[in-house]
N, C-alpha and C positions, 0 to 999 in steps of 0.2 A: 548517351553517356551511361556508363555502368559504375555503380559504387559497390564497394564490398564492406560488409560488416564482419569484422574478425573478432572472434572470442575463443574461449576454451570451454569445453564441456566439463562435466563433473569429474570425469576421469583424467582431465588434464590434456586432452587432445585438442589441437587447434581446429576450429570450425569457422568456415567462411560462408557468409550468405551473400549471394549476388543480388543486389538491389539496383533496379534501373531508374535512373533519373534523380535529380536533386530533390524532387518533391517527396521522395521517400523519407529522406532525412528530416525534412520539415514536418512531415506527418508524424514521425516518431516523436519529435520534440513537442508537437502540439498535443499528442496524447499524454505525454508526461506533464506538460503544463496544466492542461485541463483537469487531469486526475489529481494533480497536486493541489490546484485551487479548490477543487471540490472537497477534498479532505481537510485542507486548511480552514476553509469556510465552515465546515461542519464542526470542527473543534472549537473555533473561535466563537461561533454562535452559542455553543453549549456553555462556554465560560461567560459570555456576555449576558446570557439570561440570568446569571446569578445576581447581576447588579441592576437590571432593568425592572422598574416597578411594574407589577402586573404580569410579568413574564414567568412562566413556569420553569423553575430550575431543572436542569438535566438530572435524571435519576434512572439509573439502569436497574435498580433493585426490582421493580415490578416486572420488567421484561425478563430479568435473569431467573426469578423464582416462579413467575406465572406463565408467561408466554412460551417459554421453552419447555414446559412440562411435556413429557412424552416424545421429545426429540432426541436425536443421537447425542447432542451436546448437553442434555439436561443434567447428567451427573456433575459436570464441571460447573455449569452456570448456576445451578441451584446451590451448590456448595459455596461458590463465590458470593452469590447474592445474600446468603444467610451468614456467612463467616466474615467476609471483608468487603461489604458494600461501599464503604467510604473509599477504599483503595480503587475499586472498579470505577466508581463515579468520578474519581480524580484522573485515573490513568486513561480511560477511553478518550476523553477530550484532549488530554495532553498528547497521547499517541497520535490522534488525528492531526493535531497541530504540527507535531514534529515530522510526521510522515509527509504531510502536505508541503511543508517548508522545504524538506529535503528534495522532494520531487520537483518543486518549482525552481529551485536553485540548481538542480541536476547534480547533487552531491550525495554520495552513498546511496545511489538510486536502487541498486539491487537489495541492499540491506533494508531500506525503507519500504520498498515494494514487497519484500517478503513479509514484513509485519503488517502491511496493508492487506495482503492476501490472507494472512492469519486472521485478522479481524473480520474480513469479509467471509471467511469460512464459517466462523461462529455466527455471523449474521444470517448467512444463507441457511445453514442447518438449524439455527435457532428459530427462524421464521418458517418452519417446515410445514405450515399448513398448505403451502403451495396452491393457494386459491387461484393464482394466475398461471399455473403450470410450473413445471420444473425449471423452465427458462424464465428467469425474472431479473430484476435490476440488481439484486445481490450477486447472482451468478455472473452477470455481465461485468460488474465491478471486479469480481474475483478474476475474471479473464483479462481485464485491463491490467491488473497488477502483474499477472503472470506474463503477459505480453511485454510489459516494461522490463521484467527480469530477463526474459529470453532475448530481447533485442538489444540489451545493454544500452538503454535509452539515455543514460547519463553521459554517454560519450558523444552524443549528438547535441551540440550547442549547450552543454552542461559543464559544470565545474569538474566532474569526474574525468573528463578528457585531460585537464591540466594536472589533476592529482595523480593520474597514472604516470605522468612524466617525472614526478618527484623522486628523489633518491630513496625515500622511505619505501615507496611502493616498488621501485626497481629492485631494491635489496630484499624485499619481502613480497614476492609475486603472488602469494596467496591472498593478499589484500585486494587483488583485482576482483575476487569473487564478491566483495562488498560494493565495489565500484561499478560503474557502467550502467 
């Protein structure tokens, strides 16, 4: 049995991927669910540590201003750590929660995965000591998010498949770039 994954590239051309077997769809859905749970759990844990006695609350300030020194993202992270640490400390867990929830539900998957890839890019280049080599967990997570974007993973057992059938999306086809 052969399945096709149909999408459009950035230039608006139709692109079709031949995928063999139903297991391919299940695998894409599993990647989306696991990645979503991982990010949702990371954000939830950061917020939960605010209320648990003895748990150290999340603070990105030390990482932003110290650990990223000498890396390619240091100009941005040091500025953010010195200027708006309260905003970063609130937005990273919130972003992780929302990205994870969107991926688990399969809604706005490309949009959510873009922001997941954005965060992972900062984590990858911000942790640039590369003690374990250039290929590490941050790079693998970045590749997971890019894979979800490319494969249109929200269309496989996700709410994006239903949203694409709505009149709003049919009347505004560019919205499909956020879905899938």
